[in-house]
C-alpha positions as CSV (number, residue, x, y, z in Angstrom):
1,M,-102.2,10.5,-66.9
2,T,-99.4,8.1,-67.8
3,T,-102.0,5.8,-69.3
4,S,-103.2,8.3,-71.9
5,I,-99.6,9.1,-72.9
6,L,-98.8,5.5,-73.4
7,K,-102.0,5.0,-75.4
8,D,-101.1,7.9,-77.6
9,A,-97.6,6.6,-78.2
10,R,-98.8,3.1,-79.0
11,E,-101.4,4.5,-81.5
12,H,-98.9,6.6,-83.3
13,M,-96.3,3.8,-83.5
14,D,-99.0,1.6,-84.9
15,K,-99.9,4.1,-87.6
16,T,-96.2,4.5,-88.6
17,E,-95.9,0.8,-89.0
18,K,-99.1,0.6,-90.9
19,S,-97.8,3.5,-93.2
20,L,-94.6,1.5,-93.9
21,S,-96.6,-1.5,-94.9
22,H,-98.4,0.6,-97.3
23,E,-95.2,2.0,-98.8
24,F,-93.9,-1.4,-99.2
25,S,-97.0,-2.6,-101.0
26,T,-96.3,0.2,-103.7
27,V,-92.8,-1.1,-104.6
28,R,-92.6,-3.3,-107.7
29,T,-91.3,-6.8,-107.3
30,G,-91.8,-8.2,-110.7
31,R,-95.3,-9.5,-109.7
32,A,-98.3,-7.7,-111.2
33,S,-100.0,-5.6,-108.6
34,A,-102.7,-3.0,-108.7
35,L,-101.3,-1.4,-105.5
36,I,-98.2,0.2,-107.2
37,F,-100.3,2.4,-109.1
38,E,-101.8,4.3,-106.1
39,K,-99.1,7.0,-106.5
40,V,-99.9,7.6,-110.1
41,T,-101.6,10.7,-110.9
42,V,-103.4,11.5,-114.1
43,D,-104.0,15.0,-115.6
44,A,-107.7,14.8,-116.2
45,Y,-110.5,17.4,-116.3
46,G,-108.1,20.2,-115.6
47,S,-106.5,18.8,-112.4
48,P,-104.3,15.8,-111.3
49,M,-106.4,12.9,-110.1
50,P,-105.4,9.5,-108.6
51,L,-105.4,6.8,-111.3
52,N,-107.8,4.6,-109.2
53,Q,-110.4,7.5,-109.4
54,V,-110.6,7.6,-113.0
55,A,-110.2,3.9,-114.0
56,G,-110.7,0.3,-112.9
57,I,-107.4,-1.6,-112.2
58,K,-107.4,-5.4,-112.6
59,V,-104.8,-8.2,-112.5
60,P,-106.0,-10.9,-114.8
61,E,-102.7,-12.7,-115.0
62,P,-99.6,-12.9,-112.8
63,Q,-97.7,-10.6,-115.1
64,T,-100.2,-8.2,-116.5
65,V,-102.3,-5.3,-115.1
66,V,-105.3,-4.2,-117.1
67,I,-106.5,-0.6,-116.7
68,E,-110.0,0.3,-117.9
69,P,-110.7,4.0,-118.0
70,W,-114.2,5.0,-117.1
71,D,-114.0,7.8,-119.6
72,K,-112.2,6.6,-122.9
73,S,-111.2,10.1,-123.8
74,I,-108.6,10.3,-121.1
75,I,-106.9,6.9,-122.0
76,G,-104.0,8.8,-123.6
77,A,-103.5,10.9,-120.3
78,I,-103.4,7.7,-118.3
79,E,-100.9,6.1,-120.6
80,K,-98.6,9.1,-120.3
81,A,-98.9,9.3,-116.6
82,I,-97.8,5.7,-116.2
83,L,-94.8,6.3,-118.7
84,A,-93.8,9.4,-116.6
85,S,-93.9,7.6,-113.3
86,D,-90.9,6.0,-111.7
87,L,-92.3,2.5,-112.2
88,G,-90.2,1.5,-115.1
89,L,-93.3,0.1,-117.0
90,N,-94.4,0.2,-120.6
91,P,-98.2,0.3,-121.1
92,S,-99.9,-0.3,-124.4
93,N,-103.3,0.9,-125.2
94,D,-105.9,-0.2,-127.8
95,G,-108.3,2.6,-127.5
96,M,-110.4,0.8,-124.9
97,L,-108.0,-0.7,-122.4
98,I,-104.5,-0.2,-121.3
99,R,-102.3,-3.3,-120.7
100,V,-99.3,-3.1,-118.5
101,P,-96.8,-6.1,-118.7
102,F,-94.5,-6.7,-115.8
103,P,-91.2,-7.8,-117.2
104,P,-88.5,-9.5,-115.2
105,L,-86.6,-7.1,-113.0
106,T,-83.0,-6.5,-113.9
107,E,-80.3,-7.0,-111.2
108,E,-79.7,-3.2,-111.3
109,R,-83.3,-2.5,-110.7
110,R,-83.7,-4.9,-108.0
111,R,-80.8,-3.2,-106.0
112,D,-82.5,0.1,-106.5
113,L,-85.8,-1.2,-105.1
114,V,-84.0,-2.7,-102.2
115,K,-82.3,0.6,-101.5
116,L,-85.7,2.3,-101.7
117,C,-87.3,0.0,-99.2
118,K,-84.4,0.4,-96.8
119,G,-84.9,4.2,-97.0
120,Y,-88.6,3.7,-96.2
121,A,-87.7,1.5,-93.2
122,E,-85.2,4.0,-91.8
123,D,-87.7,6.7,-92.1
124,A,-90.0,4.6,-90.0
125,R,-87.5,3.8,-87.4
126,V,-86.8,7.5,-87.1
127,A,-90.5,8.3,-86.7
128,I,-90.8,5.6,-83.9
129,R,-87.9,7.0,-82.0
130,N,-89.3,10.6,-82.2
131,I,-92.7,9.2,-80.9
132,R,-90.7,7.7,-77.9
133,R,-88.8,11.0,-77.4
134,D,-92.1,13.0,-77.2
135,A,-93.7,10.4,-74.9
136,N,-90.8,10.6,-72.5
137,H,-90.8,14.4,-72.6
138,R,-94.5,14.4,-71.6
139,L,-93.8,11.8,-68.8
140,D,-90.9,14.0,-67.6
141,R,-93.3,17.0,-67.4
142,L,-95.8,15.0,-65.3
143,S,-93.0,14.2,-62.8
144,K,-91.8,17.7,-62.6
145,D,-95.3,19.1,-62.2
146,G,-96.1,16.6,-59.6
147,E,-99.0,15.0,-61.5
148,A,-97.4,11.5,-61.3
149,S,-94.9,9.8,-58.9
150,E,-91.4,9.0,-60.0
151,D,-92.2,5.3,-59.9
152,E,-95.1,5.7,-62.1
153,V,-93.0,7.7,-64.5
154,R,-90.3,5.1,-64.5
155,R,-92.7,2.3,-65.2
156,A,-94.3,4.3,-68.0
157,E,-90.8,5.0,-69.5
158,A,-89.9,1.4,-69.5
159,E,-93.2,0.6,-71.2
160,V,-92.5,3.2,-73.9
161,Q,-89.0,1.7,-74.5
162,K,-90.6,-1.8,-74.7
163,M,-93.1,-0.5,-77.3
164,T,-90.3,1.1,-79.2
165,D,-88.1,-2.1,-79.2
166,G,-91.1,-4.0,-80.4
167,H,-92.0,-1.7,-83.4
168,I,-88.4,-1.4,-84.4
169,K,-88.2,-5.2,-84.5
170,D,-91.4,-5.4,-86.6
171,I,-90.0,-2.8,-89.0
172,D,-86.7,-4.9,-89.4
173,E,-88.7,-8.0,-90.0
174,A,-90.9,-6.4,-92.6
175,L,-87.9,-5.1,-94.4
176,K,-86.3,-8.5,-94.6
177,R,-89.6,-10.0,-96.0
178,K,-89.7,-7.3,-98.7
179,E,-86.1,-7.8,-99.6
180,A,-86.7,-11.4,-100.0
181,E,-89.7,-10.8,-102.1
182,I,-87.9,-8.6,-104.5
183,M,-84.9,-10.9,-104.8
184,E,-87.1,-14.0,-105.0
185,V,-88.2,-13.2,-108.6
186,S,-84.7,-13.6,-110.0
187,A,-84.0,-16.9,-108.2
188,C,-87.3,-18.4,-109.5
189,A,-86.6,-17.2,-113.1
190,L,-83.2,-18.5,-113.0
191,T,-84.3,-21.9,-111.9
192,I,-86.7,-22.1,-114.9
193,L,-84.0,-20.9,-117.3
194,H,-81.7,-23.7,-116.2
195,A,-84.7,-26.3,-116.3
196,R,-85.5,-25.2,-119.9
197,R,-81.9,-25.5,-121.0
198,S,-81.4,-28.9,-119.5
199,S,-84.6,-30.4,-121.1
200,P,-83.8,-32.4,-124.3
201,G,-86.0,-30.3,-126.7
202,S,-84.5,-26.9,-125.5
203,A,-81.0,-28.4,-125.5
204,Q,-81.3,-29.4,-129.2
205,Q,-82.8,-26.0,-130.0
206,H,-80.2,-24.1,-128.2
207,S,-77.5,-26.3,-129.9
208,S,-79.0,-25.4,-133.2
209,R,-79.0,-21.7,-132.4
210,S,-75.3,-22.0,-131.1
211,S,-74.1,-23.5,-134.3
212,M,-75.4,-20.3,-136.2
213,S,-74.4,-17.8,-133.6
214,P,-72.2,-18.9,-130.7
215,G,-72.6,-17.0,-127.6
216,P,-72.2,-17.2,-123.8
217,L,-74.7,-19.0,-121.5
218,L,-76.9,-16.2,-120.0
219,T,-77.1,-16.6,-116.3
220,S,-78.7,-13.3,-115.0
221,P,-81.9,-11.3,-115.4
222,S,-80.0,-8.3,-116.5
223,S,-78.5,-10.3,-119.4
224,W,-82.0,-11.4,-120.4
225,M,-83.3,-7.9,-120.5
226,A,-80.2,-6.8,-122.5
227,T,-80.4,-9.5,-125.2
228,G,-84.0,-10.5,-125.3
229,D,-83.0,-14.1,-124.4
230,G,-84.3,-16.2,-121.6
231,P,-87.8,-16.5,-120.1
232,R,-90.2,-13.5,-120.5
233,A,-92.4,-14.4,-117.6
234,E,-92.1,-14.4,-113.9
235,V,-92.5,-17.6,-111.9
236,F,-94.6,-17.2,-108.8
237,P,-94.5,-19.5,-105.8
238,G,-97.7,-21.5,-105.3
């Protein structure tokens, strides 16, 4: 009996961890990704439908997603759905395709995304602990009903705790990786900005611009977004 309880607990914890991985995959990081559109629903044919059920979604470039509606008559509805989502993206449609550029994330937006991911991780931790509680409750019932010895129950409870600790550790590590992925975009873009400003050609061009309109050196993604200066493309590690 203890074996089936342990099996159920392990399966539910694994599902929780898998669900968290999926939630993380839908969070923007500045890199173009088709996965983040999974939560977008389109009002089509009289009812809300998942975007990936009414259009093909491709990533032809590191910074661009192209959406091709199978029925061109709903292209406006798709564009409206993307604009109404919380993705912070601005699609453009040419009547046949929708192109969605992924601009650099501002510092404020990155902080918001990290906070969102921390919330997902905490929900997963709570779910894991609830699974542990339910498993221990079932084990306690076995002991009280005489269906398992006290030694069997203690060993099973120790195994449940071991599973819990392992899954909590996996969640913490997954959160750290996701945070690093979100913050990595800014670091790479900033490196390119400095490289461009230090090159002879760009230095001369910047000097010419400065003589006409002096201004401070822009050193953060949020300042690029506010002024339009700086690189307009993400840099992705090879």
